[in-house]
C-alpha positions as CSV (number, residue, x, y, z in Angstrom):
1,M,0.0,0.0,0.0
2,N,2.8,2.4,0.8
3,K,4.5,1.8,-2.5
4,K,1.2,2.6,-4.4
5,F,0.6,5.7,-2.3
6,F,4.2,6.9,-2.9
7,L,3.8,6.4,-6.7
8,L,0.5,8.2,-6.7
9,I,2.1,11.2,-4.9
10,I,4.9,11.2,-7.4
11,A,2.5,11.1,-10.3
12,V,0.4,14.0,-8.9
13,M,3.5,16.1,-8.3
14,L,4.7,15.5,-11.9
15,I,1.2,16.5,-13.3
16,V,1.2,19.7,-11.2
17,L,4.8,20.5,-12.4
18,I,3.9,19.9,-16.0
19,F,0.7,22.0,-15.9
20,S,2.3,24.8,-14.0
21,G,5.1,24.9,-16.6
22,C,2.5,24.8,-19.4
23,T,0.5,27.6,-17.8
24,E,3.5,30.0,-17.7
25,F,4.4,28.9,-21.3
26,I,0.9,29.7,-22.5
27,N,0.6,32.9,-20.5
28,Q,3.8,34.3,-22.1
29,R,2.1,33.9,-25.4
30,K,-1.5,34.7,-24.5
31,N,-0.5,38.1,-23.0
32,L,-0.2,39.3,-26.6
33,E,-4.0,40.2,-26.3
34,K,-3.2,43.0,-23.9
35,C,-0.4,44.5,-26.1
36,K,-0.7,47.7,-28.0
37,F,0.2,47.9,-31.6
38,E,1.0,51.0,-33.7
39,I,2.7,51.7,-37.1
40,D,5.5,54.0,-36.1
41,S,6.5,54.8,-39.6
42,A,5.8,53.9,-43.2
43,K,8.4,55.2,-45.7
44,L,9.2,54.6,-49.3
45,G,12.7,53.2,-49.7
46,K,14.9,51.9,-52.5
47,L,13.6,52.3,-56.1
48,S,14.5,49.7,-58.7
49,L,13.5,48.9,-62.2
50,N,10.8,46.6,-61.0
51,G,9.3,48.5,-58.1
52,I,10.0,50.3,-54.8
53,D,10.4,49.2,-51.2
54,L,8.0,50.2,-48.5
55,K,9.7,50.2,-45.1
56,L,7.3,49.7,-42.1
57,K,8.2,50.1,-38.5
58,I,5.6,48.6,-36.1
59,N,5.9,49.2,-32.4
60,I,4.5,46.6,-30.0
61,T,4.1,47.7,-26.3
62,N,3.7,45.0,-23.7
63,P,1.9,46.3,-20.5
64,N,2.1,42.8,-18.8
65,N,4.3,41.8,-15.9
66,T,5.6,38.8,-17.9
67,K,7.3,38.7,-21.3
68,V,5.3,37.9,-24.5
69,I,6.5,35.4,-26.9
70,V,5.5,35.5,-30.6
71,D,6.3,32.5,-32.8
72,R,5.3,33.9,-36.3
73,F,3.6,36.9,-37.9
74,D,1.9,37.1,-41.3
75,Y,0.5,40.3,-42.6
76,E,-1.1,42.2,-45.5
77,V,-0.5,45.9,-46.1
78,F,-3.0,48.4,-47.5
79,A,-2.8,52.1,-48.4
80,N,-6.2,53.9,-48.5
81,E,-7.9,50.5,-48.6
82,K,-5.9,49.4,-51.7
83,Y,-3.9,46.2,-51.3
84,L,-0.2,46.6,-51.6
85,G,1.3,43.3,-50.7
86,T,1.9,40.5,-48.2
87,G,4.8,39.8,-45.8
88,S,5.8,37.2,-43.2
89,N,8.1,36.9,-40.2
90,K,9.0,33.3,-39.4
91,E,11.4,34.1,-36.6
92,K,10.3,33.9,-32.9
93,F,10.6,37.1,-31.0
94,N,10.1,38.2,-27.3
95,I,8.6,41.4,-26.0
96,A,10.0,42.2,-22.6
97,A,7.7,42.6,-19.6
98,N,6.5,46.2,-19.4
99,G,8.6,46.9,-22.5
100,S,8.3,47.2,-26.2
101,Y,9.6,45.7,-29.4
102,V,10.1,47.3,-32.8
103,F,9.2,45.1,-35.7
104,N,10.9,46.4,-38.9
105,T,9.9,45.0,-42.2
106,T,10.4,45.9,-45.9
107,L,7.7,45.1,-48.4
108,F,8.6,45.2,-52.1
109,L,5.9,46.9,-54.2
110,G,6.1,45.8,-57.8
111,F,5.1,48.3,-60.4
112,N,2.0,46.2,-61.2
113,N,0.6,47.0,-57.7
114,L,1.8,50.6,-57.7
115,G,-0.6,52.3,-60.2
116,S,-3.4,52.8,-57.7
117,F,-1.0,53.6,-54.9
118,I,0.7,56.4,-56.9
119,K,-2.7,57.9,-57.8
120,E,-3.5,58.0,-54.1
121,L,-0.2,59.7,-53.2
122,I,-0.8,62.4,-56.0
123,N,-4.5,63.0,-55.4
124,K,-4.6,63.0,-51.5
125,D,-2.9,65.0,-48.8
126,E,-2.6,61.9,-46.6
127,V,-2.3,58.2,-46.9
128,E,-3.9,55.8,-44.4
129,Y,-1.6,52.7,-44.0
130,K,-3.2,49.6,-42.6
131,V,-1.6,46.4,-41.6
132,K,-3.9,43.4,-41.2
133,G,-1.9,40.6,-39.5
134,M,-2.1,37.3,-37.8
135,F,0.2,36.4,-34.9
136,Y,0.8,32.7,-34.3
137,I,1.6,31.5,-30.9
138,D,2.7,27.9,-30.6
139,T,1.8,26.0,-27.4
140,P,2.1,22.3,-26.3
141,L,-1.7,22.2,-26.8
142,G,-1.7,23.6,-30.4
143,T,-1.4,27.0,-32.1
144,I,-3.2,30.1,-31.0
145,K,-3.9,32.7,-33.6
146,Y,-4.3,36.4,-32.7
147,P,-5.5,38.8,-35.4
148,V,-4.5,42.5,-35.4
149,E,-5.4,45.5,-37.5
150,I,-3.1,48.5,-37.2
151,T,-3.7,51.9,-38.9
152,K,-1.6,55.0,-39.3
153,I,-2.3,58.2,-41.3
154,E,0.8,59.8,-42.9
155,K,0.6,63.3,-44.2
């Protein structure tokens, strides 16, 4: 009886340790819901014979007391509701507790997508950039998806 009781205690302790570790692991990823996102800047970059680069700087602020871990990020970029292109970040990154992270990306805009964008730049005093993205958070229980939509008006 003592041996069975001892094995039961060990099993319960292992289960508690595993779940407490999983909870922290999941919380580090789920805290993304409380983060604030903003497009810090959207600037045209290098011009080539095929198109031009659009450099985006996205600031993510983490108000949580624990770090946030992001495993992947896919996104689409729009200017004045016109689709410009798609990008992806496959590298995991951390956002420090009560800190921020700057996500820099460059999106190549081919001339075939630029016609309507150039018209918008010429005819309007401002451009509304929008990033629609999906953050992917991998956990031992599966992948959590967190959608975001970030907007910035540039004059």
